[in-house]
Each structure stands twice: as structure tokens, then as C-alpha cells.
C-alpha positions in Angstrom: 102.7 -32.7 -91.0 104.6 -32.1 -94.2 108.2 -31.2 -94.9 108.4 -27.6 -96.2 110.8 -25.5 -98.2 111.4 -23.4 -95.0 112.4 -26.5 -93.2 115.2 -27.1 -95.7 116.6 -23.6 -96.0 119.2 -24.1 -93.2 120.6 -27.3 -94.7 120.7 -26.1 -98.3 122.0 -22.5 -98.1 122.7 -22.4 -101.9 119.4 -22.0 -103.7 117.8 -20.7 -106.9 114.3 -19.9 -108.0 111.4 -18.8 -105.8 112.0 -19.2 -102.1 108.6 -19.8 -100.6 109.1 -21.0 -97.0 105.5 -22.3 -97.0 105.9 -24.6 -100.0 105.0 -28.1 -98.9 106.4 -31.4 -100.2 104.0 -34.3 -100.1 106.8 -36.6 -101.0 110.5 -36.9 -101.8 111.1 -38.7 -105.1 114.5 -40.2 -105.9 113.8 -40.9 -109.6 112.3 -38.6 -112.2 110.3 -41.6 -113.5 108.1 -41.6 -110.4 104.7 -39.8 -110.3 105.5 -37.1 -107.7 102.7 -34.6 -107.3 103.9 -31.8 -105.1 107.1 -33.7 -104.8 110.7 -32.7 -104.1 112.9 -34.5 -106.7 116.4 -35.6 -105.6 118.0 -37.7 -108.4 119.8 -40.3 -106.3 118.7 -43.2 -108.5 119.9 -41.7 -111.8 123.3 -41.2 -113.3 121.9 -38.5 -115.5 119.2 -36.5 -113.7 116.0 -35.9 -115.8 114.5 -32.7 -114.5 112.1 -32.4 -117.5 110.5 -35.8 -116.6 110.4 -34.9 -112.9 108.6 -31.6 -113.8 106.2 -33.5 -116.0 105.5 -36.0 -113.2 104.6 -33.2 -110.7 107.9 -32.1 -109.0 107.5 -28.6 -107.4 111.2 -28.3 -106.5 114.5 -30.2 -106.8 117.7 -30.9 -104.9 120.6 -30.6 -107.4 124.3 -31.5 -107.2 126.3 -28.3 -106.8 128.4 -27.6 -109.8 126.2 -29.7 -112.2 124.6 -27.6 -114.9 120.9 -27.1 -114.7 119.0 -27.8 -118.0 118.4 -24.7 -120.1 114.6 -25.2 -119.9 114.6 -25.0 -116.1 112.0 -22.3 -115.2 113.6 -19.3 -113.5 111.0 -19.6 -110.6 111.4 -23.3 -110.1 113.0 -23.9 -106.6 116.4 -25.6 -106.7 118.3 -26.5 -103.6 122.0 -27.2 -104.2 124.2 -29.7 -102.3 127.6 -31.2 -102.7 126.4 -34.7 -101.8 122.9 -35.9 -102.8 122.9 -38.8 -100.3 124.0 -36.6 -97.4 121.3 -34.1 -98.5 118.6 -36.8 -98.3 119.8 -37.9 -94.9 119.9 -34.3 -93.7 116.3 -33.8 -95.0 115.1 -36.8 -93.1 116.8 -35.7 -89.9 115.1 -32.3 -90.2 111.7 -34.0 -90.9 112.0 -36.5 -88.0 112.9 -33.6 -85.6 109.9 -31.7 -86.9 107.6 -34.7 -86.2 109.0 -35.1 -82.7 108.2 -31.5 -81.9 104.5 -32.0 -82.7 101.7 -33.0 -80.3 101.4 -36.3 -82.1 99.0 -34.9 -84.7 100.3 -36.4 -87.9 97.2 -36.4 -90.2 99.4 -35.9 -93.2 103.0 -36.7 -93.8 105.7 -36.4 -96.4 106.6 -39.7 -97.9 109.8 -41.0 -99.5 109.2 -42.5 -102.9 111.8 -44.6 -104.7 111.5 -47.1 -107.5 111.8 -50.8 -107.0 114.4 -51.2 -109.7 116.4 -53.7 -107.7 116.9 -55.2 -104.3 120.2 -53.5 -103.8 118.7 -50.0 -104.4 115.9 -50.8 -101.9 118.4 -51.9 -99.2 120.5 -48.8 -99.9 117.6 -46.5 -99.4 116.5 -48.2 -96.2 120.2 -48.1 -94.9 120.3 -44.3 -95.5 117.2 -43.9 -93.3 118.4 -46.4 -90.6 116.9 -45.8 -87.2 114.5 -43.2 -88.7 112.7 -45.9 -90.6 109.6 -45.9 -88.4 109.2 -42.1 -88.7 109.1 -42.1 -92.4 106.6 -43.6 -94.9 108.0 -45.4 -97.9 106.4 -45.9 -101.3 108.0 -48.3 -103.7 106.7 -47.8 -107.2 106.9 -50.7 -109.6 107.5 -50.5 -113.3 110.0 -47.6 -113.4 112.5 -49.3 -115.6 114.3 -47.6 -118.4 112.4 -47.7 -121.7 
């Protein structure tokens, strides 16, 4: 069972772009450098978010810090969910997803994954700490070789 745009509408009331409640997210990517087909990009690992690279790598929506200017090239239809705190937004998304999984009959043939780069051990520990007790309910993908060029 995948996380959908509709699942996130209540925790991200400020939105832009197309609001398709049935849009599914196969993964949540915390860096634009990650390949993220049908992904939701949330730029936690980057001081300067790179929406262009996230789009090129397959992002179909993004969570963006409220008050930060979107790049001029951002397509008008591209779904953007705004939050005051990206880490809190990620935690809220995971809580919504875990609750959704708990309400199913155990059929979890497909699932949304959390993808983060393996830039350093501190970042890895930080991501796992955010997830905390929900670790077993969420699949992680650590992608190697995402260092700055």
C-alpha cells in the first residue's frame, strides 16, 4: 500500500499545483540527487534544495519549506506541499503512513519507501532517529554515491 497525495492533505493544508488525491508516492526521497521515480522529494539533506534535479530524477511532487521561494521553472501543475518544518513534516508523513498500514488487512504487496543518501553515518543515524519506533513499518533505501560533484 502506497502513501498518496490524499493521505497528506490534512497535514499539509498549504499546497500548490495539481491536487490529485489518488497520486501515489512509491518513495520519499530526502535528497534531489537520488533516483526517485514517482517520488515525493523532501529536501532534508540539502542546505539548498535542488528541485530541478529532483524533477529530473523522477519526483512527482515535493514538500517545500513555507516562505522559501520556489524556483521560477517550477511547473504550475507540479504538486507542492508546504510546511514550516521539514523534519516535522517527514515525521508526520510517516505517522500517517504507519496508521494507514495498520488499518489494512495485512495486504502490503507494495509499499512506499524512504530513500536517503548514505552521505555520512551521522545523517543515517539522524534519519533512523526520526523514524524511531516506526522503523519496522517503513522500508529504507540507502543510496551510495550521492556526494556533491
